[in-house]
C-alpha positions in Angstrom: 7.6 3.5 -18.0 7.4 5.8 -21.0 7.4 2.8 -23.4 4.6 1.1 -21.5 2.5 4.3 -21.3 2.7 4.6 -25.1 1.6 1.0 -25.8 -2.1 1.1 -26.6 -2.4 -2.7 -26.7 -1.0 -2.8 -23.2 -3.4 -0.1 -22.0 -6.4 -1.9 -23.5 -5.4 -5.3 -22.0 -4.9 -3.6 -18.6 -8.3 -1.9 -18.6 -10.0 -5.2 -19.6 -8.4 -7.2 -16.8 -8.6 -4.6 -14.1 -12.3 -4.3 -14.6 -13.1 -8.0 -14.3 -13.7 -7.9 -10.6 -10.2 -9.1 -9.5 -9.9 -5.9 -7.5 -12.0 -2.9 -6.7 -11.3 0.0 -8.9 -10.9 3.3 -7.0 -12.9 6.3 -8.1 -10.5 8.9 -6.7 -6.9 9.0 -5.4 -8.3 9.5 -1.9 -9.5 5.9 -1.9 -6.0 4.5 -2.4 -4.7 3.5 1.0 -1.4 2.1 -0.2 0.5 1.4 -3.4 4.0 0.6 -4.6 6.5 3.3 -5.5 9.9 2.9 -7.1 13.2 4.8 -6.5 15.7 5.0 -9.4 18.8 6.8 -10.3 19.2 8.2 -13.8 22.1 10.5 -14.8 23.1 10.9 -11.1 19.6 12.1 -10.1 17.5 10.2 -7.6 13.8 9.9 -8.7 10.7 8.5 -7.2 8.2 6.9 -9.6 4.8 7.0 -8.1 1.6 6.6 -10.2 -0.3 8.8 -7.8 1.8 11.8 -8.9 1.6 11.4 -12.6 5.2 12.2 -13.3 8.7 11.4 -11.8 9.6 13.3 -8.6 13.2 14.4 -8.2 14.5 13.7 -4.7 18.1 14.6 -5.1 20.5 15.7 -7.9 24.2 15.1 -8.4 24.4 11.9 -6.3 26.9 9.1 -6.5 25.1 5.9 -7.3 26.8 4.1 -4.5 24.8 6.3 -2.1 21.5 5.1 -3.6 20.3 2.9 -0.7 21.3 5.4 2.0 19.6 8.3 0.3 16.4 6.3 -0.2 16.4 5.2 3.4 17.0 8.8 4.5 14.0 9.9 2.3 11.7 7.3 3.8 12.9 8.1 7.3 12.2 11.8 6.7 8.7 11.0 5.4 8.0 8.9 8.5 9.2 11.5 10.9 7.1 14.2 9.2 4.0 12.2 9.0 3.8 11.8 5.3 3.6 8.1 5.6 2.4 5.8 8.4 4.5 3.2 10.1 1.4 1.0 10.5 0.8 -1.7 8.0 -2.8 -2.9 7.4 
């Protein structure tokens, strides 16, 4: 992620293609109804990578990597139960 964010050629190519009408560009984050996120483990810390946040979000520290899937499922379940994400797909 850091390497891509520092690649000017990549940024320029992305901006050129994203503005060609293949998709509607959002003016604000409020217009984004859904997007992809990624959960990763680095140095026994579970992170969420989410472009809407602008930086990695720490979910849990000092984890065992074998618990990765169960911890991600627990995080998603908590978000669903607390209304942070919707169960409905459009």
